[in-house]
C-alpha positions, -999 to +999 in steps of 0.1 A: -325-472+189-293-454+198-260-478+196-226-467+193-200-495+175-165-496+170-150-522+151-109-525+159-097-548+135-056-560+130-051-564+096-038-597+077-019-601+045-037-594+011-039-605-022-028-584-052-060-563-064-064-544-097-041-519-109-039-478-097-030-457-127-052-433-145-054-405-172-062-367-162-096-358-175-110-325-163-149-330-157-160-298-149-161-268-132-167-286-100-136-294-099-145-334-108-109-349-119-092-382-130-060-394-113-026-390-140-003-408-120-001-438-102+000-418-066-032-401-064-033-368-055-034-367-011-065-371+006-086-387-028-099-418-033-105-429-066-131-453-089-114-481-100-143-496-118-178-492-122-208-516-130-233-495-146-253-470-137-241-456-110-230-416-106-212-397-081-224-365-060-206-334-060-221-302-037-255-318-044-247-325-082-245-356-100-226-371-124-226-403-140-191-424-119-163-437-143-129-452-135-103-427-128-127-402-112-118-387-075-138-386-043-131-359-022-144-350+014-182-348+016-186-370-017-210-395-022-211-426-040-245-444-058-252-473-067-281-480-092-305-514-086-281-540-097-251-520-100-214-524-083-190-499-076-150-506-067-127-476-050-089-474-042-080-453-011-050-430-009-031-459+011-046-493-017-068-503+004-102-510-014-142-502-010-165-526-029-203-512-029-227-532-035-267-524-056-290-498-046-257-479-021-252-447-010-222-439+005-200-406+020-164-397+026-173-375+054-133-363+057-098-375+040-069-370+058-035-386+040+000-376+055+033-390+041+067-378+053+077-382+018+064-387-020+078-419-019+075-429+017+043-442+041+010-432+039-008-428+075-045-421+068-073-408+090-107-405+076-145-412+085-166-426+058-207-433+065-224-461+045-262-440+044-277-477+029-264-507+010-238-526+008-199-518+020-169-542+021-137-528+030-102-545+029-063-535+027-039-558+006-005-573+012+012-541-006-008-519+021+011-534+045+046-542+034+048-502+027+041-497+063+009-480+055-018-473+088-050-458+085-077-452+111-110-449+096-142-453+112-176-462+092-213-448+103-239-470+095-274-460+107-268-475+141-230-478+144-200-466+140-171-491+128-138-485+139-114-498+109-081-506+117-070-529+088-088-556+081-114-574+057-149-571+069-185-567+054-216-538+064-247-534+052-271-510+064-312-502+058-342-496+069-345-530+090-312-535+103-277-530+107-249-557+103-209-567+104-195-597+094-154-603+094-141-624+066-104-621+081-086-606+110-104-592+147-128-572+152-139-560+186-174-545+185-180-514+209-215-503+218-225-471+240-232-483+273-224-522+263-191-546+266-172-549+238-178-582+216-149-599+197-149-609+165-115-631+159-127-659+138-140-661+097-172-657+093-179-641+126-215-620+122-227-592+141-264-580+139-292-553+150-325-554+140-354-522+145-368-520+173-357-557+182-333-566+213-301-571+205-288-609+204-255-622+211-225-621+179-230-654+163-213-673+132-223-668+092-230-699+080-214-705+040-245-696+024-245-665+043-205-663+038-213-662-006-241-642+002-224-617+016-195-619-004-217-618-040-229-587-030-200-560-036-184-583-064-184-570-097-202-590-118-187-601-151-210-593-181-236-570-165-222-537-174-187-532-164-166-501-173-126-504-168-101-479-179-090-489-209-121-513-217-116-514-254-157-518-259-185-492-265-215-492-263-233-470-293-269-449-281-273-433-313-261-418-346-279-389-348-280-361-380-296-330-352-266-318-328-289-309-305-308-340-304-272-361-294-269-336-272-298-337-253-294-377-252-262-374-238-274-354-210-306-383-202-279-410-205-252-387-181-288-380-158-296-418-158-262-426-144-241-438-177-213-417-185-219-409-222-202-386-249-209-371-280-184-369-308-188-358-346-181-387-370-192-388-408-216-360-407-235-373-379-235-370-340-228-403-322-237-406-286-218-436-269-203-450-233-168-459-237-146-479-214-166-512-210-147-542-204-157-569-228-183-573-254-207-586-233-206-559-207-210-537-238-243-557-247-250-556-212-250-518-214-271-519-245-298-538-229-301-513-204-306-484-222-328-502-249-351-513-216-355-475-200-378-463-219-376-426-209-337-427-230-354-434-263-326-454-277-338-477-302-309-486-325-281-492-297-256-511-311-221-528-287-188-525-312-155-528-305-129-494-302-110-486-328-078-487-321 
């Protein structure tokens, strides 16, 4: 089945979202980096929050996702079962990814006449599989930012011009639901479909004739929204989070390094620190004690990691 679908939304005011300041940190020879100021580097999208485990992939190399990581053209953001990710684009719009999602930034192009001037963003995105939600916020509109983005899914291309909508793609179907704004669905060799009411819903099933757009039920809307929202107490990382999960404290530096590598491969941004003659392997920046305890349970449940005595602890000031 071949469709070309373009959605042309019109944005409405947004509620203010999370902060946008990140600490500078080099993440290795592949050029991984974290934003150092409130204005991220031009043409970058920044990981703002993560519900573990999750990864960012560049040039075929995966690293665990963590707040502050910058995504560039051709990078992928990947979430595991039960995970989530929140991304902030250069124009302050946000992307929320649900569990079992693979999302790719195909191109990023942000232009400003001056450092403090409004942004003009032209980008191409791809939802390989999973759940995606995009939203502008009121500050972006107030600053005069403009955007021309395209989101590719398996059977469609979604043209983003400023709105709040949800999309998903899997082997069975592609779907789009508008929460605010107006969206026109354009498919190859077919008339456009205008979705101009909150909850307007379009879906196409693989191998089945396309049906007219309809209206999502309240239960469906709640389900769509929940699929991309962070779940507090389930392993959420935030920049400056004061809790950590200590996976182990080992006497052997080689054993500690091996554990750190296993955790990182599994999507946990572990670090190793020499402490009181031992080597502590830990995951920092967890938002709350419940989030740290949730990660402890995840580590212990994954027998392949070899974590048996993990604990949640408040980070020292």
